C-alpha positions as CSV (number, residue, x, y, z in Angstrom):
1,M,67.3,99.7,74.7
2,A,66.1,97.4,72.2
3,L,67.0,99.2,69.3
4,A,70.6,98.9,70.7
5,L,70.6,95.5,71.5
6,G,69.5,94.5,67.8
7,V,72.6,96.7,66.4
8,D,74.9,94.8,69.0
9,A,73.3,91.5,67.8
10,F,73.9,92.5,63.9
11,A,77.6,93.5,64.7
12,L,78.4,90.2,66.5
13,S,76.7,88.5,63.8
14,I,80.0,89.3,61.8
15,L,82.0,86.8,64.1
16,P,83.0,83.4,63.6
17,A,80.7,80.9,65.0
18,N,81.0,80.0,68.4
19,A,83.5,82.7,69.0
20,L,81.2,84.3,72.1
21,S,79.2,82.2,74.4
22,R,75.3,82.3,73.2
23,P,73.7,81.9,76.9
24,L,76.3,84.8,78.1
25,L,75.0,86.9,75.3
26,V,71.3,86.4,75.9
27,L,71.8,86.6,79.8
28,S,73.7,90.0,79.1
29,A,70.6,91.6,77.0
30,A,68.1,90.2,79.4
31,L,70.0,92.5,82.2
32,A,70.4,95.6,79.7
33,L,66.4,95.3,79.5
34,A,65.9,94.8,83.0
35,W,68.2,97.7,83.9
36,V,65.8,100.1,82.1
37,A,62.5,98.1,82.8
38,I,63.1,98.2,86.7
39,Q,62.5,101.8,87.4
40,P,60.0,103.7,90.0
41,R,57.0,104.6,88.1
42,G,56.6,108.1,86.8
43,D,60.3,108.7,87.0
44,D,60.8,109.6,83.8
45,R,64.2,108.8,83.1
46,D,66.3,109.5,80.1
47,D,66.9,105.8,78.7
48,L,68.9,107.0,75.8
49,L,71.6,106.7,78.2
50,P,71.9,103.2,79.1
51,A,71.1,102.1,75.6
52,L,73.8,104.5,74.2
53,A,76.0,102.6,76.6
54,V,75.0,99.3,75.7
55,L,75.2,100.0,72.1
56,I,79.0,101.2,72.0
57,A,80.0,98.3,74.8
58,G,78.5,95.7,72.1
59,V,80.4,97.5,69.2
60,G,83.2,97.1,71.3
61,L,82.8,93.5,72.4
62,M,82.7,92.6,68.6
63,L,85.9,94.5,67.9
64,V,87.8,93.4,70.7
65,T,86.4,89.4,69.9
66,R,87.7,90.2,66.2
67,L,91.1,91.2,67.2
68,S,91.5,88.5,69.9
69,A,89.2,85.2,70.7
70,D,90.4,85.0,74.0
71,L,90.0,88.6,75.1
72,G,86.7,88.7,73.6
73,R,85.5,85.7,75.8
74,R,86.9,87.7,78.9
75,Q,85.2,90.9,77.6
76,E,82.0,89.3,77.3
77,I,82.0,88.1,81.0
78,G,83.0,91.5,82.1
79,M,80.2,93.2,80.1
80,L,77.8,90.7,81.8
81,V,79.3,91.4,85.6
82,S,78.8,95.1,84.4
83,L,75.0,95.0,83.7
84,A,74.4,92.6,86.9
85,L,76.1,95.1,88.7
86,V,74.0,98.0,87.9
87,V,70.8,95.7,88.4
88,V,71.8,94.2,91.5
89,L,73.2,97.9,93.2
90,R,70.3,99.5,92.1
91,P,69.2,100.0,95.5
92,V,72.4,101.4,96.8
93,L,73.0,103.6,93.5
94,E,69.3,105.0,93.8
95,S,70.3,106.8,97.4
96,Y,73.3,108.3,95.8
97,R,72.1,111.7,97.7
98,R,73.0,110.2,101.1
99,W,77.0,110.3,99.9
100,S,77.8,113.6,100.5
101,Q,77.6,112.8,103.9
102,V,80.4,110.6,104.1
103,K,82.9,112.7,101.7
104,Y,85.9,112.2,103.1
105,L,85.4,108.0,103.4
106,W,85.8,108.2,99.7
107,V,89.5,109.9,100.2
108,L,90.5,107.1,102.8
109,L,89.0,104.4,100.4
110,S,91.2,105.8,97.2
111,I,94.3,106.0,99.7
112,A,93.6,102.3,100.9
113,L,93.3,101.2,97.5
114,F,96.4,102.7,96.4
115,A,98.4,101.3,99.6
116,V,97.2,97.7,98.8
117,V,98.3,98.1,95.0
118,A,101.5,99.5,96.4
119,I,102.1,96.2,98.6
120,A,100.4,93.7,96.4
121,G,99.9,95.0,92.8
122,T,101.0,93.9,89.9
123,E,103.2,95.7,87.3
124,V,102.1,96.0,83.7
125,N,104.2,98.1,81.0
126,G,105.5,100.2,83.5
127,A,102.8,101.0,85.8
128,K,102.1,99.0,89.2
129,L,98.2,99.4,88.9
130,W,96.5,95.8,88.6
131,L,95.5,93.4,91.7
132,R,95.3,89.8,90.9
133,F,93.4,87.2,93.0
134,A,92.2,83.5,91.9
135,G,93.2,84.2,88.3
136,V,91.1,87.7,88.1
137,S,93.0,90.7,87.2
138,F,91.4,94.2,88.6
139,Q,92.3,97.9,88.1
140,P,91.4,99.7,91.7
141,V,92.1,103.0,89.8
142,E,89.2,102.7,87.8
143,L,86.9,103.0,91.0
144,I,89.3,105.6,92.6
145,K,88.4,108.0,90.0
146,L,84.4,107.8,90.5
147,F,85.9,108.1,94.1
148,L,87.5,111.1,93.4
149,V,84.1,112.9,91.7
150,F,82.3,111.8,94.6
151,F,84.5,113.7,97.4
152,L,84.6,116.8,95.1
153,A,81.0,117.2,94.4
154,A,80.3,116.7,98.1
155,Y,83.0,119.0,99.6
156,L,82.2,121.6,96.7
157,A,78.2,121.4,97.5
158,E,79.0,122.2,100.8
159,R,82.0,124.7,101.0
160,G,81.9,125.9,97.1
161,E,80.0,129.2,98.2
162,V,82.2,129.9,101.3
163,I,85.4,129.5,98.7
164,A,84.1,131.6,96.0
165,Q,83.9,134.3,98.1
166,A,87.0,134.1,99.8
167,A,89.5,137.1,98.8
168,P,92.4,135.8,97.0
169,W,94.9,137.4,99.1
170,R,93.6,135.8,102.5
171,L,95.5,132.9,102.1
172,R,95.3,131.9,105.9
173,A,91.3,131.8,105.4
174,S,91.6,130.2,102.1
175,L,94.0,127.3,103.1
176,R,91.2,126.6,105.9
177,Y,88.5,125.8,103.4
178,L,91.0,124.6,100.0
179,G,93.2,122.7,102.4
180,P,91.0,119.3,102.4
181,L,90.4,119.9,98.8
182,F,93.8,120.0,97.4
183,L,94.7,117.5,99.8
184,G,92.6,114.5,98.5
185,W,93.5,115.8,94.9
186,G,97.1,116.2,95.4
187,T,97.4,112.8,97.4
188,A,95.8,111.2,94.2
189,M,97.9,112.9,92.0
190,A,100.9,112.4,93.9
191,I,100.5,108.4,94.0
192,L,99.3,108.1,90.3
193,V,102.8,109.9,89.3
194,L,104.9,107.6,91.6
195,Q,103.4,104.4,90.2
196,H,103.8,105.8,86.6
197,D,100.5,106.4,85.3
198,V,100.7,110.1,84.1
199,G,97.2,109.6,82.1
200,M,95.3,109.0,84.7
201,A,96.8,111.6,86.5
202,V,96.0,114.1,83.6
203,L,92.6,113.0,83.7
204,F,92.3,113.7,87.8
205,L,93.7,117.2,86.8
206,G,90.7,117.7,84.1
207,V,88.1,116.5,86.3
208,F,89.5,118.7,89.3
209,V,89.8,121.6,87.2
210,I,86.3,121.6,85.6
211,M,84.5,120.8,88.9
212,L,86.5,123.6,90.9
213,Y,85.7,126.4,88.5
214,A,81.9,124.9,88.3
215,G,81.7,125.0,92.4
216,T,83.5,128.0,92.4
217,R,83.9,130.1,89.6
218,R,87.3,131.0,90.7
219,L,89.2,131.5,87.6
220,D,92.7,132.2,89.9
221,L,92.0,128.5,91.6
222,V,92.0,126.9,87.9
223,L,95.0,128.7,86.6
224,G,96.9,128.0,90.2
225,S,96.0,124.2,89.4
226,L,97.4,124.4,86.4
227,A,100.4,126.2,86.6
228,V,101.5,123.8,89.6
229,F,100.3,120.4,87.7
230,A,102.6,122.2,84.5
231,A,105.9,122.7,86.9
232,A,105.2,119.3,88.3
233,A,105.1,117.7,84.8
234,L,108.2,119.6,83.5
235,I,110.2,118.1,86.5
236,A,108.7,114.5,85.7
237,A,109.4,114.7,82.1
238,R,113.2,115.6,83.0
239,H,113.8,112.8,85.8
240,F,111.5,110.1,84.6
241,A,112.7,108.4,81.7
242,Y,109.7,106.9,80.8
243,L,107.7,109.8,80.5
244,R,110.4,111.5,78.2
245,V,110.2,108.6,76.0
246,R,106.7,109.2,75.7
247,I,107.1,112.7,74.8
248,D,109.7,111.8,72.2
249,V,107.7,109.3,70.4
250,W,104.8,111.7,70.3
251,L,107.5,114.6,68.8
252,H,109.4,112.1,66.6
253,P,107.6,109.0,65.8
254,F,110.2,108.2,63.1
255,A,113.3,108.8,64.9
256,D,113.1,104.9,65.9
257,P,110.4,103.2,63.9
258,L,111.4,99.6,65.0
259,G,111.5,100.6,68.8
260,S,110.1,102.8,70.8
261,G,108.0,104.8,67.7
262,Y,106.7,101.3,66.4
263,Q,103.1,101.4,68.4
264,A,102.7,105.0,67.4
265,L,103.9,104.5,63.7
266,M,101.5,101.2,63.0
267,A,98.5,103.1,64.6
268,L,99.1,106.1,61.8
269,F,99.5,103.5,59.3
270,S,96.1,102.0,60.6
271,L,94.6,105.3,60.4
272,A,95.8,106.0,57.0
273,A,94.5,102.5,55.4
274,G,91.0,103.0,56.9
275,G,90.7,106.0,54.4
276,L,87.1,107.4,54.1
277,F,84.9,104.4,54.4
278,G,87.2,101.7,56.1
279,T,88.9,98.4,55.0
280,G,85.4,96.5,55.9
281,L,84.6,94.8,59.5
282,R,86.9,91.9,59.9
283,L,89.2,92.9,57.0
284,G,91.8,95.2,58.8
285,H,95.1,94.3,59.3
286,P,96.4,96.3,62.5
287,A,99.8,95.4,63.2
288,I,99.8,96.9,66.8
289,P,100.9,95.5,69.9
290,D,98.6,95.6,72.8
291,V,96.0,96.7,69.9
292,A,92.8,95.6,72.0
293,T,93.8,98.3,74.5
294,D,95.5,101.4,73.9
295,Y,95.0,101.4,70.3
296,I,91.7,100.0,69.6
297,Y,90.6,103.2,68.3
298,A,92.9,102.8,65.2
299,A,92.2,99.7,64.9
300,W,88.3,100.4,64.4
301,S,89.3,103.8,62.4
302,E,91.2,101.3,59.8
303,E,88.0,98.7,59.5
304,A,85.4,101.5,59.7
305,G,87.1,104.4,58.2
306,L,87.3,108.0,59.2
307,L,83.2,107.8,58.3
308,G,83.0,105.0,61.1
309,A,85.0,106.9,63.3
310,C,83.3,110.0,63.5
311,I,80.0,108.0,63.9
312,L,81.6,106.5,67.1
313,L,82.5,109.8,68.1
314,A,79.2,111.0,67.4
315,L,77.9,108.4,70.0
316,Y,80.0,109.3,72.8
317,A,79.1,113.3,72.0
318,V,75.4,112.3,72.2
319,L,76.1,110.6,75.5
320,I,77.9,113.3,77.3
321,W,75.6,115.9,75.9
322,R,72.7,114.1,77.4
323,A,74.8,113.7,80.6
324,F,75.6,117.6,80.9
325,G,71.6,118.3,80.3
326,V,70.9,116.1,83.3
327,A,73.2,118.4,85.1
328,R,71.3,121.4,84.4
329,R,68.2,120.1,85.4
330,R,68.9,118.9,88.6
331,P,67.7,121.4,91.3
332,D,70.2,120.5,93.9
333,L,74.2,121.9,93.8
334,Y,75.7,118.6,94.8
335,S,73.7,116.7,92.1
336,K,74.7,119.0,89.5
337,L,78.5,119.1,90.3
338,L,78.3,115.0,90.7
339,V,76.6,114.3,87.3
340,L,79.0,117.3,86.0
341,G,82.0,115.7,86.9
342,L,80.8,111.9,85.8
343,A,80.4,113.7,82.6
344,S,83.5,115.3,82.2
345,L,85.3,112.2,83.4
346,L,83.9,110.0,80.5
347,G,84.6,113.1,78.1
348,L,88.0,113.7,79.0
349,Q,89.0,110.0,78.9
350,I,87.6,110.0,75.4
351,F,89.6,113.2,74.3
352,V,92.5,112.0,75.7
353,I,92.9,108.5,74.5
354,V,91.8,109.6,71.2
355,G,94.0,112.2,71.0
356,G,97.1,110.1,71.9
357,V,96.2,107.5,69.0
358,V,95.8,110.5,66.2
359,G,98.8,112.1,67.5
360,L,97.0,115.4,68.9
361,L,98.4,114.6,72.6
362,P,101.3,112.2,74.1
363,L,99.9,108.5,74.3
364,T,98.7,107.4,77.9
365,G,97.2,104.2,79.0
366,I,93.6,105.2,79.2
367,T,91.1,102.9,78.0
368,L,88.4,104.1,75.4
369,P,85.1,104.0,77.6
370,F,82.8,100.6,76.4
371,I,85.2,100.0,73.8
372,S,88.5,98.8,74.9
373,Y,89.5,95.7,76.4
374,G,89.2,95.5,80.3
375,G,86.8,94.5,82.7
376,S,87.8,96.9,85.5
377,S,86.8,99.8,82.9
378,L,83.6,98.3,81.7
379,V,82.7,98.0,85.6
380,A,83.3,101.6,86.5
381,N,82.0,103.3,83.0
382,F,78.5,101.2,83.3
383,L,78.2,102.4,87.1
384,L,79.0,106.2,85.7
385,V,76.5,106.0,83.0
386,D,73.9,104.3,85.7
387,I,74.3,107.1,88.2
388,V,73.7,109.9,85.7
389,W,70.7,107.8,84.6
390,I,69.1,107.6,87.7
391,A,69.7,111.4,88.7
392,S,68.3,112.1,85.0
393,G,64.7,111.0,86.5
394,L,64.5,112.5,90.0
395,G,64.2,116.1,89.1
396,A,61.8,115.3,86.3
397,G,59.5,112.8,88.0
398,L,58.9,111.7,91.6
399,R,60.7,113.9,94.0
400,D,63.7,113.1,95.6
401,P,63.0,113.2,99.3
402,A,66.7,114.8,100.0
403,D,66.1,117.5,97.7
404,P,65.7,120.7,99.4
405,P,62.5,122.3,99.6
406,A,60.9,124.5,97.3
407,G,62.3,128.0,97.2
408,G,65.9,126.9,98.4
409,A,66.8,124.2,96.0
410,T,70.4,126.1,95.5
411,R,71.0,126.7,99.2
412,L,74.1,125.4,100.3
413,R,74.9,124.3,104.0
414,S,77.9,126.4,104.7
415,E,79.5,128.3,107.3
416,T,79.7,132.2,107.0
417,A,81.3,133.4,104.0
418,I,84.7,134.6,104.7
419,P,85.0,138.5,104.3
């Protein structure tokens, strides 16, 4: 963590004097050190996870501040709040195993948050996803994506074995156990599509499919879920103008270079201008609207080049790989599924936004974790890494009291299997 903070300090040193508040930076560094220092003795956790999160977030803070001084100061506060929460909420997060006992609460909280946004939310760029209170904006969907993983992990840990043994042709029996699963997922997906946030819907689908297959090994359910989503996406593309525009821009960015295709073209020009080694930090000129949010990867690639872009992706890859390693080492199924879902959530988010910037996928309004501007995203991603970090030690050091006894670590609390 000290090494990560040192790299961040070097990165921030290129900014103009007084661009950020030094007292807030010092306090953030102290909280980062406290994050890894305050842990049970003998509980050998993977401290590389929080260190990588802080390292990437520091680079993101530098880049956002370089693009917009005002947004940089807000990002600085968001980073401070995120680090404070992972320290203050430690007792709650340490007992994450107990969350499996209130699995339906996560669905209810998600629906309640969506309802509040639908009633009192603020629309930005065609998506009504923001809540504003006392001058502070918050995006509840960042928490809802965590709630989805909490629900899926708890439900699949309890009923995954039963679903796995259910005969595909026994529809009535299968719906008895699959109903709540698809109801919780389908409700979130439907509301997201209605609120014009297709990017988050795609992210939810990816996490759902990965966790469903991991918990049941039912390939037919995975293919069925993908088929239903593909049909829904096709219908949405024909009836929602905003979605048709995004697809047209993706397929034909030069068709309207000064209109709908302007952002996508400027992003491609930034990628090309960076070349192999980049223009140099603070020397790029990304003429991209909203560059600090959707297209910040293009701005980083312009200044750091292809080499810097690959280094950033390598840091993400190490973070996600270590998280998958935690999932493999956990002795209980709930923790395995929970960590797997959180790691998949992080990885899919990176894949979707980077793929959109480079033209591999249609661009969606998803933040690049720890890099893009957004306090809500910072809070959610730091909490995500903190939960994985806590889980990384419970199987290697002190024994989690909630773990099943030896010899029955993976035994499920499920009903009799369906014949």
